[in-house]
N, C-alpha and C positions, 0 to 999 in steps of 0.2 A: 277661450274666453278669459279675460283678466279682470281682477277686482282690485282697484287701486287703494282702497281704504284699509289701513292696518288696524289691528286691535288697539294700538295706542291712540290713533285718531278717534276711534269709536269711543274709547274711554274719555277722551278729552271732550267730545261732544256731549256725552252724558253728564259729565261733571259741571260743564258750563251752561247747560240748558236750564232755563228757569223752571220752577215748579209749575206744573200745569193745573189750570182750573178745570172744573167739570166740563166746560165748553171746549177747552183746548184738548182734553182727553178724548172728547168725541171726535174732533177732526183728526187727531193723531190715530185714533182707532180706525177711522175710515181708510186712511193711507196704509195702515198696517194690514188691514184685510185685503187691500188691493195688491200690495207688494208680495205678501207671503206666498200666495200660490205660484207666482213666477219664480221666486227664490227657492222654494222647495223642489222645483224641477231640477235645478242645477247645483244645489248644495251637495256636498260629498255624502253625508249621511243624514237621513231623516226618517221619521216615523210616518210621514205623509205618504199615502200610496200613489199619489199622482206624480209620475216621473216623466210625463210627456205633456206637450201643449201644441195647439194649433191656433193660429190667429190669421185673420184677414183684415187688412187696413188699406185705406186710400189716402192719397196726398191731397190735402185741401189747399195748402199754401206753402211756399218755400222761396227763400230769397234767391234770386238769380237763376231760377229754373225756367226752362222754356215753357210757354203756355200750354203746349201739347201734353206736358207731363202732369198738369193739374188734373186730378181725378183718377190718375193711374192707380192700379191696385197691386198689392204685393201679398203673397201668402207665405207664411213661415210655419214650419213644423220642426219641433225639436224634441229629442228624447235622450235622457241621461243613459250612458255617460258620453256617447260619441256619435250621435246621429243628428243631422240638421239638414233641412231642405228649404231653400229660398226660391220662390217663383215670382218674378216681377221684372220691371224694366232695369236692365243692367247695361250700362254704356249705351243707352238709347234703344236697346233691343229687348223684346220679350224673351226672357231666358230663364233657365233653371240651373242652380248650382246645388249639388247634393253631396254631403259627406256621410258615408256609411262605414263607421269604424276607421280603418286605415285606407279606405278607398274614397276618392273624390271624382265625380264626373260633372260635366257641365253640358248643357244643350241650348242651342244648336252650335256645334263646333264650327260649321261653315260660316257663321256670322261672328261668333265670339273670338275665334282665333285671329282673324285680321284686325279686329278692334283692339285686342290686347297687344298685338304686335305694333300697331300704330301708336297706341298710348305709351308703350315702352320706348319707342323711337323718339317720341315727342317729350320723353321724360316726365310724363304725367302720372306714372305709377310710383308707389312708394319703393324705396330701395329694397332689393331682394335680399333676404337673409338666408344664406345657404345652410345655416344651422337650425332652421326652423323644423320642428317636429310635430307630429300629430299627438296632441295631449287630450286626455279626458277633460270634460267640463268639470268645474268645481269651484266653490267659493271657500276661501280659507276662514270661514266663520262657523262655529258650532251652531247647530239648529236652535238651541235655546237662546242664543243671542240675536237671532234674526228679528225677534219682536222689538228689539231696541233700535233697529235701523231708522225708523221714522224720526227718532230724536236727532238725527243728523240734519234735519230740515227745520227751518222756520216755516210755519204753515198758517195761512190766512184763509178763513172760511168765507168765500165770496157769496154763498147763498145757493139757490136752486135754479136750474135752467132746464127747459124741456128740449130734448134732442130726439127726433124721430118718435115723438109721443111719449118718451120716457122722462120722468123727472130725475135729473142728475144733480148731485151735489158737486159744486165747483170749488176747487181748492187751488190757491196759489202757493207755490213751493219755492223756497230759497235755501241754498246751503248755509249752514251755520257759519258765521264769519270766521270762527277759528279754523274751520275746515278749508275755507277759501284761501286763507293765509297759509295753512300747512301744505295744501296741495298745489299752491302757486297757480291756481286756475283763474280764468277770467270770470267776472260776475255774470251770472246767467239767472234766468227766472223761468219757471215752468208753471203751466196751468193745466190741471187735469179735471176731467168731467167723469164722475163716478156714477155708474148705474145703480139702481136699487140693490142689485146683488153684489155690489162693490167691484165689479169688473169695469175696466176703463172703457169709456165711450169716445173720448177725444183727448188728445194730448198736444199741448203747444209748448215749445221750448224756444227761448229767445236769448240772445246775447247781443252786445253792441254791433250793429251792422248786419245781423243775421237772425232769421227766425224760420221755424217750420211748424206746420200744423197737420196732424194726422188724425184721421177718423177711423175708429175700430168697428168693423161690421161683425166680426166673430172673434171670440176669445174662449177657448175650451181647454180643459185640463182632463187628463186621463192617465191610468197606470202605464199604458203602452199605446203605440199606434201600429196599424197593420204593416207587415213586412213590405207590402207593395208600395208604401209611402216612399221608400228609399231606393226603389228600383225604377229604371227607365222603362217606358212602355215599348212594345215591339216597334212602333213607328219611330221612336226616338233613338233606339239602339244603334241605328246605322249612321248617326251624326253626333257622336259623343266626343267631347274633349276631356281627356284625363289629366288630372293635376297632381303633382307631387306636393309635399308639405310646404316647401318654400314658396311655390307659386300660388298655392291655396291661401297662405297667410298674406301674401302680397295682394291678392284679389280682395280678401276681406277688408284689409286696411284701406284699399282704394274705395270700396263701397261705403265706408263710414266716414270718409273725409268730408 
């Protein structure tokens, strides 16, 4: 996991951000309370006891995705410093990819292996980096500075909307112009729906010519997850694909493209 923002960019955003009114502080506070539980899972050192998370999300909308994928669900489990498990549609198949320390397995090999080989032959996979290594998760930001991260965004409070019977605060997010320029990234906008407990209910991200909308059914944080989370079931054990660090990195990059 990589974090692109340097301390210098963070300082720039803080110095150029306008002074917040009480109303602005309120919406920045909502975003902070939403982001911090996620960030505390992967930051290198923290006093927060929750170092693991589980979430379940479904795809509501995405540019150029086949209609059959709309409504598909994905499950993500993550535990600091080196455990992650993704279960969802991968290259069109219901599959699992799991990292447990220095070991990575994927299921089902019988379907994933030919799909990966076909994608590689068609040059649809990112370039393989033979020097890739398994690294622990970690953000290069001290825990005390995490509370300032919402200042990287311009935030507009859109109001309240009911989702599944819950009143959600709706916020529009934009990167500070100074960061857009420094990172040389395209303009994008996000809208997030925050539940009363400040956990996300829905997230929409858009940039010119592309958008995605994801609905969150479950978001939970805990100190650890059961060891069984990272192990294949007996039924899965006979159809596993093992991945080394370069091929694991290649697969992750392909999934987020």
